[in-house]
N, C-alpha and C positions, 0 to 999 in steps of 0.2 A: 203034302201041301194044299192047303185050304184057301181058295181065292188069293193066290199069291203069297199066303204066309207060310212061314217053315214052322211045321208044328215040333220041330227040334228044339226050338227055341223054347217053348212051353213046356218040353219034357225036361230041359236043363232046368227051368225055373222051379220046378218041383223040389230040385235038391236044395234050392234056398228059398224057403217061404215067402221072404219079403219081396219076390219079383214075381210071385204069381198074379198077384193083383193086376200089375203093370202088364204082364204079358197077356193076360185074358182082355185087357182094355185094347191093346194093340190088334189082337186076334177080331175083335169086334169091330174095331173101326175098320180093318182090311175088308172084312165081308160087308161091314155096311157102306162103303164107298163103292165097292165093286159091284155091289147090288143095285145101286143106284145108278151107276154108270150103264149097267146092262139094260136096265128098265128105261133110262133115259134115250139109249141108242135105238131101242127096240121102236119108241114112239116118235122121237124126232130125225133120226139119222145123223149123219156126220157133221152137218151146218154147210153154210153159205160160203161158196169160194167169191171173196170179194173183189179179186182182181179181174173174174170173169164177168162182173157186173157192168151196167153202163152208167158210166160216169165221167165226169172231167175233173172233179174234187170231192174227194172222200173225208168227211170231217169225223174224226173218232175222238168220242168222249170214253174217257176211261172210268170203268167200274159203274157205269150208268144202267139203271133198272129200266126197263121198257115201260113199265107201268107209270113210275112217277116222271118219266120223259113224257108219255102221252097226257098226263095232268098237269104238266107245266111248261110245256113246250110253246115258244111265241112264233115259231117260223113257219109260214103257210109252206104247205106242200102236201103230199100224197104219204100218209102214215100206214107202215104195216109192220109187222114183227118177223124176225127171222132168226135163223139159230146160228150162233157164232161157233166157230171152229174149236174154241177152248174156253174154259171156266176162268183162265187168267190170262194175263197180258203177254207172256212168252208163248204159252199154246195159241194164242190167236195169231201171234206174229209167225211162229213157226208153222202153222198150218196154212198160212196164207201166203206168205213171203219166201220163206227158207227154201234154199235149192233151186230158185227160179231166176231167170234173167228179165228183169222188169225194167228195161233201159228205157221205156218211155215215161218213165214215172219218177217223181221226185218225192222225197219221204222228209217231212218236218214233224219231228217226234221229240216231246218233253219227256215222255217215258224212257229211262235208262235201258231198259231191255233190249231197245233197236240198237244199242251197242253190240248185241250178241250175233247180228245179222251180217252174213260175208259181205264183205266190201263191194263185191261185183253185182249184187242183187239190184239195187235201184241205179238210176242216170247218177243222183246225187242225194245224201243223206245229211240233214243237219240235226243235230241234238243241241238245243240252245241251253244247255248246263251252266253255260257262263252267265246266265240272266237268272240264276238260281236266288230265290228270296232267303235269305239267313235267318229272317224272324219265323216264317212260315215252313221253312224246309219244303219247298217246292217250286215249280217254275209258273209263275202267274200267267192265268190266261191271255191278258191283254199283251204281254210280252211274246207268248206263241202267235197271237195276230200277226204282230209286226214282224216277225220273221217270216211268217208264210206269204204274206204281201210281199216281201222282198224277194223272196223265192221265186214266187210267182211270175214277178217283174223280170226277173232274171232268166227264167225257163217259160217263156209264155206258150212253147209248144209242147210243154209236157203234163201228165195227168199228175194231179196233186193230191198228196194224203197229207192231212194234218191232224197230228194227235194231240189232244189236250190231256193234260193230266187230271183233270178235275172231270165229275165229282169225287174221285178219289181222294182219300183222306192224305194228308192232312186238310180238314175242311177249310173253307175260307167264308166268312160272314159274320153277321153278328152274335150268332149263338155260339159258333166256334170260338169266338174272342172270349165271351165269358166265360166257356169251359176252361180255356186256356189258363185265365186268370184264377179260376178257382180250383182246377185240377193240374198238378203237374206232369201233362201229358209227356210220353217218352217222345224224345227228339234225338237228333246225332249231334254231338259235339265236333264241329269241323275243325276246330282250331288243333286237335289231336290226330295225329295220322294212323292209318289202319293198322301200321305196323309199330306203333309205339305200344309197349305193354302198359302204359295208363290209360288207353283207349277205354272209354266206358261212355254208355248212355243212362242218363238218369230218368227219373220219372216213370209212368206206367203208362201202357199200350191202350188207345181208347177202348178197344173191345174189353179189355181187361177192368177198365175204370167203368165200364158199363155192367159187368159181372159182378163186381165189387159193390155196387150200388151208388158209386161216387158220381155217377152220371145215369140218368133215368134213360129208358129207351125212347120216351117221346122226346127228351132233348135230342140225343143223337140223331134221331130220324128229323128232328128239325134242322139240325146242323147239316144234315146230308141235303135236305130240300132246298136250304138258302145256298149251299155250295152249287147246286145243280143250277139254279136260278142265275147266279153270276156266270156259269161258263156258258149257259144257253144263250146269254146276253152277248156274250163276246162271238159265239158261233154264228148268232144270228147277223152280226155286224159282218163277219167275215164271208158269209155267203152272199151278203150284197154286195162285198166289195169284188168279188171274183167273177169271171165269165165262165159261162158254160154251166153243163148240167152237174147238180151238187147233189150228194146223199150224205145225210147226217145219221150216224149209228154210234155203236160203242164195240169194244172189243170185248167185255163181258160184263155181266151183271154184279149185283152185291147183296149178300144176306145181311138182313138189318134185323136180327132179333127173331126170325122165324124160326118156328120149329118143324123139321122134318120127320114124318113118322118112318118108323116106329120109336126113333129115339124121341124122349120129352125136352132134350137138352136144346135151348135155343141157339141159334147160329151166327156167327157175324163173320164178315169180309168175303174172301172167295178163294177159288183155288181147288176146293173139295167141298160136297160131292158134287157130281155131275147132275143139275137139277135145273128147273126152267128157271128160278130165279138167277141162276149165274149164266147159262147158256141161251136163253132166249132175249133178244136184245132189239132196240129201235131199229128202223129202216125208213127213213123220212127222206123221199125224193123231191127236189126242188128243181123245176123246169126251168130251161133258159129259152129266149129266143135266138140265140146263135150258140153254135158248139166249137169248141176249140179244135184246131188243126192239130192233131198229135203227132210227132215224128219220134222213133226210137233212135238214140246214139250211143256209143260206148260209155261206158261210167266216167266221171270225172275225178281227177285223185283229189282225195281228201284227208286231212289231218285226223287220223283217230283220237277219241277222247280217251284220256288217260284212264286206265282201269281202275285206279285207286280213287278217282273221281266219281265212276260208275258205281262201283262200291259203296260210298258215301252215300249218294244219293239213293241208291236200293235199301241202304239202311234208314235213311230218313223217311222213306215212303212206308216203311214196315216190312220190306220183302225180305230182309234178312234179320235174324234173331241177334 
């Protein structure tokens, strides 16, 4: 076995020459990703425990690059970089939340992966998937703000985590709108159930559109910047409306066409490999004149979101093929 890859697969492929190239590519990918993971951990360590940090409100932007945040952020505060525990949303949640009793905290998340957390993790969890925008296949940041303020009013003595979906694709903003008109970007047809054999998604993935030359890298990056501007505006409004000490951060970053040596291939999205563009995230501390008096209480009974709805949202956001 090399880097977690079973060499017997390659031996079997020799008997079928058409599989040799595919198996070699899989072997290279495994070694490549494990090499990056080893190098990253040696340099940066495991990552910050966000629940051990000092805050009353934790505002999480999904797939937010620290360098784009630094250049575009309108919120006044003390900025630094930290290392996230994951290069994707679920590794971030698993590393910071899973298996813990965080009963002094309420979690409002528009990321459907929050559904995977045990029901007893937080005092209360709200996934506002009922506010899903059918046109753009996401939860808009303004709706997240409304829900977050409602839950803060409901639980004034709890720490509050608010997880926006943006700037994760599908992007919002004028460039994203023009791209949707020009290119049939892939989305989920929610009128067909996941168990229906006629279920399908049409169009192409944003990253595939860039690789095919239908969308330029500059257009894609401009779309990302505009989406980040939109969510930062809403995050600013939220921080202004909340009492207590706030931290604005991200669950992970995003690859936007960078080349990661030694591979000449441009990379898009997130998940792998473990690299600074994905694991290093912004950490903006916004001080407050007063702090919240936080108490821990047993979790409240909540209705779980239907699994098919969660899967639908994950498909639309590109987490499922």
